[in-house]
N, CA, C and O atoms as a MOPAC input file, in Angstrom:
PM7 MOZYME 1SCF
protein

 N      1.09300 1    -1.33100 1     0.21400 1
 C     -0.10700 1     0.14700 1     0.04800 1
 C      1.01300 1     1.24100 1    -0.33500 1
 O      2.22100 1     1.00400 1    -0.31400 1
 N      0.58100 1     2.15900 1    -0.59700 1
 C      1.24900 1     3.43700 1    -0.92800 1
 C      1.16300 1     4.26100 1    -0.38100 1
 O     -0.03600 1     4.49000 1    -0.22400 1
 N      1.95500 1     5.20600 1     0.24000 1
 C      1.94500 1     6.22700 1     1.02100 1
 C      0.33500 1     7.25100 1     1.08900 1
 O     -0.55900 1     7.40500 1     1.92200 1
 N      0.60200 1     7.71800 1    -0.14300 1
 C     -1.01200 1     8.10800 1    -0.63300 1
 C     -2.25600 1     7.61900 1    -0.23800 1
 O     -3.21600 1     8.35500 1    -0.00900 1
 N     -2.28000 1     6.13900 1    -0.13000 1
 C     -3.35200 1     5.26600 1     0.02000 1
 C     -3.59200 1     5.60200 1     1.78600 1
 O     -4.66500 1     5.81000 1     2.35200 1
 N     -2.38400 1     5.57400 1     2.30900 1
 C     -2.64600 1     5.19000 1     3.89500 1
 C     -2.83400 1     6.93000 1     4.25800 1
 O     -3.46700 1     7.21100 1     5.27600 1
 N     -2.36400 1     7.86800 1     3.54700 1
 C     -2.79300 1     9.19100 1     4.20300 1
 C     -4.21200 1     9.37800 1     4.05400 1
 O     -4.88600 1     9.95500 1     4.90700 1
 N     -4.77500 1     8.80400 1     2.76500 1
 C     -6.51400 1     8.99800 1     2.33500 1
 C     -7.17700 1     8.24900 1     3.54600 1
 O     -8.22700 1     8.74600 1     3.95400 1
 N     -6.62700 1     6.92000 1     4.29200 1
 C     -7.30000 1     6.27000 1     4.96900 1
 C     -7.44700 1     7.11200 1     6.32800 1
 O     -8.49500 1     7.07200 1     6.97200 1
 N     -6.18400 1     7.98400 1     6.78600 1
 C     -6.20600 1     8.69100 1     7.91800 1
 C     -7.23100 1     9.55600 1     8.05500 1
 O     -7.93900 1     9.76100 1     9.04000 1
 N     -7.25600 1    10.21200 1     6.61600 1
 C     -8.47400 1    11.65700 1     6.81400 1
 C     -9.70200 1    10.77800 1     6.79800 1
 O    -10.62700 1    11.15400 1     7.51800 1
 N     -9.90000 1     9.44900 1     5.95700 1
 C    -11.31200 1     9.54800 1     6.01100 1
 C    -11.60200 1     8.59500 1     7.44600 1
 O    -12.73200 1     8.15000 1     7.64900 1
 N    -10.57400 1     8.35800 1     8.31700 1
 C    -10.62000 1     7.48900 1     9.38300 1
 C    -10.89400 1     9.59200 1    10.47000 1
 O    -11.64700 1     9.73400 1    11.43300 1
 N    -10.24200 1    10.46700 1     9.99500 1
 C    -10.28700 1    11.61600 1    11.18700 1
 C    -11.47900 1    12.39200 1    10.73800 1
 O    -11.59700 1    13.38400 1    11.45700 1
 N    -12.33800 1    12.32900 1     9.89500 1
 C    -13.77900 1    13.00500 1     9.98300 1
 C    -14.93300 1    12.36300 1    10.91300 1
 O    -15.86300 1    12.98900 1    11.42100 1
 N    -14.68000 1    11.01500 1    11.02500 1
 C    -15.86600 1    10.69100 1    12.12000 1
 C    -15.10800 1    10.67400 1    13.46600 1
 O    -15.57500 1    10.10400 1    14.45300 1
 N    -13.96800 1    11.29300 1    13.47100 1
 C    -13.07400 1    11.08100 1    14.81400 1
 C    -13.85800 1    12.60700 1    15.30000 1
 O    -14.30600 1    12.85300 1    16.42000 1
 N    -13.86200 1    13.43100 1    14.20300 1
 C    -13.78800 1    14.95700 1    14.71300 1
 C    -15.51300 1    15.12800 1    15.23100 1
 O    -15.99300 1    15.63600 1    16.24400 1
 N    -16.27600 1    14.33000 1    13.81400 1
 C    -17.59400 1    14.63300 1    14.09100 1
 C    -18.59400 1    13.63100 1    14.93200 1
 O    -19.74200 1    13.93200 1    15.26000 1
 N    -17.95200 1    12.41300 1    15.21200 1
 C    -18.27700 1    11.58500 1    16.27000 1
 C    -17.89000 1    11.84100 1    17.66900 1
 O    -18.55400 1    11.54800 1    18.66400 1
 N    -16.50900 1    12.53900 1    17.62500 1
 C    -16.81300 1    13.18100 1    19.01700 1
 C    -17.69000 1    13.93400 1    19.78400 1
 O    -18.25100 1    13.81800 1    20.87300 1
 N    -17.63500 1    14.73900 1    18.88300 1
 C    -18.97800 1    15.74300 1    19.47500 1
 C    -20.30200 1    14.86400 1    19.61600 1
 O    -21.06200 1    14.79600 1    20.58200 1
 N    -20.35500 1    14.33100 1    18.61100 1
 C    -21.91800 1    13.65000 1    18.84300 1
 C    -21.96600 1    12.91000 1    20.32400 1
 O    -22.85600 1    13.13400 1    21.14500 1
 N    -20.98200 1    12.09000 1    20.51100 1
 C    -20.54800 1    11.64200 1    21.91700 1
 C    -20.66100 1    12.45600 1    23.30000 1
 O    -21.22500 1    12.24100 1    24.37300 1
 N    -19.93100 1    13.40100 1    22.82500 1
 C    -19.73100 1    14.33800 1    23.73900 1
 C    -21.17900 1    15.11400 1    24.10500 1
 O    -21.39100 1    15.62000 1    25.20600 1
 N    -21.93300 1    15.11800 1    23.22600 1
 C    -23.36000 1    16.09000 1    23.19500 1
 C    -24.28900 1    14.88400 1    23.85600 1
 O    -25.11600 1    15.32800 1    24.65300 1
 N    -24.30900 1    13.75400 1    23.71800 1
 C    -25.19100 1    12.67400 1    23.79000 1
 C    -25.02500 1    12.25900 1    25.40600 1
 O    -25.99000 1    12.03900 1    26.13800 1
 N    -23.66800 1    12.19400 1    25.81300 1
 C    -23.32000 1    11.47600 1    27.16200 1
 C    -22.48700 1    12.84700 1    28.10400 1
 O    -22.39800 1    12.72700 1    29.32600 1
 N    -22.03200 1    13.85600 1    27.54100 1
 C    -21.81900 1    15.06400 1    28.42600 1
 C    -20.43400 1    14.53600 1    29.29500 1
 O    -20.36100 1    14.70700 1    30.51200 1
 N    -19.72400 1    14.10400 1    28.77900 1
 C    -18.35400 1    13.70700 1    29.48100 1
 C    -17.11800 1    13.38300 1    28.65600 1
 O    -17.34900 1    12.50500 1    27.82400 1
 N    -15.99500 1    13.79700 1    28.65200 1
 C    -15.12900 1    13.58800 1    27.99400 1
 C    -14.66400 1    12.08600 1    27.91500 1
 O    -14.32600 1    11.48400 1    26.89600 1
 N    -14.71800 1    11.60500 1    29.21500 1
 C    -14.16500 1    10.13200 1    29.02800 1
 C    -14.89500 1     9.01000 1    28.20700 1
 O    -14.38000 1     7.93300 1    27.90900 1
 N    -15.96500 1     9.35000 1    27.93300 1
 C    -16.60800 1     8.34600 1    26.66900 1
 C    -15.82300 1     8.90400 1    25.25700 1
 O    -15.52400 1     8.10900 1    24.36600 1
 N    -15.54700 1    10.26000 1    25.16300 1
 C    -14.91300 1    10.50400 1    23.89500 1
 C    -13.87700 1    10.00400 1    23.81100 1
 O    -13.55000 1     9.52400 1    22.72600 1
 N    -13.14600 1     9.95200 1    24.74200 1
 C    -11.27800 1     9.51900 1    24.59700 1
 C    -11.41600 1     7.67500 1    24.03300 1
 O    -10.77100 1     7.20100 1    23.09700 1
 N    -12.27000 1     7.02600 1    24.77200 1
 C    -12.93200 1     5.80900 1    24.39300 1
 C    -12.88600 1     5.91500 1    23.30700 1
 O    -11.94800 1     5.41600 1    22.68600 1
 N    -13.88600 1     6.60700 1    22.68000 1
 C    -14.42500 1     6.53300 1    21.49600 1
 C    -12.99500 1     6.97700 1    20.16800 1
 O    -12.74300 1     6.24600 1    19.21000 1
 N    -12.54300 1     7.79400 1    20.35300 1
 C    -11.34500 1     8.25600 1    19.74200 1
 C    -10.08000 1     7.03100 1    20.12600 1
 O     -9.32000 1     7.03500 1    19.15700 1
 N     -9.71600 1     6.26500 1    20.90700 1
 C     -8.57300 1     5.28700 1    20.72400 1
 C     -9.49400 1     3.96600 1    20.01500 1
 O     -9.00700 1     3.37200 1    19.05300 1
 N    -10.25500 1     3.73900 1    20.32600 1
 C    -10.98000 1     2.70000 1    19.49800 1
 C    -11.21200 1     3.06900 1    17.87200 1
 O    -11.34200 1     2.13700 1    17.07900 1
 N    -11.25000 1     4.17200 1    17.50200 1
 C    -11.14300 1     4.68600 1    16.04100 1
 C     -9.49800 1     4.51500 1    15.83400 1
 O     -9.17300 1     3.86100 1    14.84300 1
 N     -8.63200 1     4.94100 1    16.51400 1
 C     -7.68400 1     4.81900 1    16.30100 1
 C     -6.69800 1     3.46000 1    16.30000 1
 O     -5.60700 1     3.22100 1    15.78300 1
 N     -7.68300 1     2.63800 1    17.19000 1
 C     -7.01600 1     1.23200 1    16.73100 1
 C     -7.84000 1     0.85000 1    15.50800 1
 O     -7.04800 1     0.41300 1    14.67300 1
 N     -8.81800 1     0.82900 1    15.13900 1
 C     -9.63900 1     0.85700 1    13.56000 1
 C     -8.55500 1     1.55900 1    12.55700 1
 O     -8.09000 1     0.73400 1    11.77000 1
 N     -8.14500 1     2.61000 1    12.42700 1
 C     -7.50500 1     3.06000 1    12.03200 1
 C     -5.94200 1     2.31100 1    11.41000 1
 O     -5.56600 1     1.90700 1    10.30900 1
 N     -5.32300 1     2.40300 1    12.81200 1
 C     -4.30400 1     1.77000 1    12.86100 1
 C     -4.37300 1    -0.09900 1    12.04000 1
 O     -3.50800 1    -0.47500 1    11.25000 1
 N     -5.31800 1    -0.80000 1    12.38600 1
 C     -5.77500 1    -1.81200 1    11.55500 1
 C     -5.69100 1    -1.74500 1    10.09500 1
 O     -5.11300 1    -2.58300 1     9.40300 1
 N     -6.10000 1    -1.04200 1     9.80300 1
 C     -6.42500 1    -0.73400 1     8.29600 1
 C     -5.13000 1    -0.26900 1     7.69600 1
 O     -4.79900 1    -0.75100 1     6.61200 1
 N     -4.37300 1     0.60500 1     8.27900 1
 C     -2.92600 1     0.82100 1     7.94100 1
 C     -2.03500 1    -0.15800 1     7.53000 1
 O     -1.62800 1    -0.30500 1     6.37800 1
 N     -1.67100 1    -0.98300 1     8.73000 1
 C     -0.84700 1    -2.11600 1     8.66700 1
 C     -1.07600 1    -3.28200 1     8.12100 1
 O     -0.26900 1    -4.21200 1     8.10700 1
 N     -2.47900 1    -3.29000 1     7.52100 1
 C     -2.21200 1    -4.44300 1     6.17600 1
 C     -1.36000 1    -3.65000 1     5.13500 1
 O     -1.01200 1    -4.18800 1     4.08500 1

């Protein structure tokens, strides 16, 4: 997998991180679930990039 494809995957995962983090905070009202959500997305993105 070339570097441009890896960067595209990171950008694709970055949008849900920003928008989803805001939604999680709005629903639950705390930063702890947001950090958990962001860590799960980080693991998912790392899994896609490692292939």
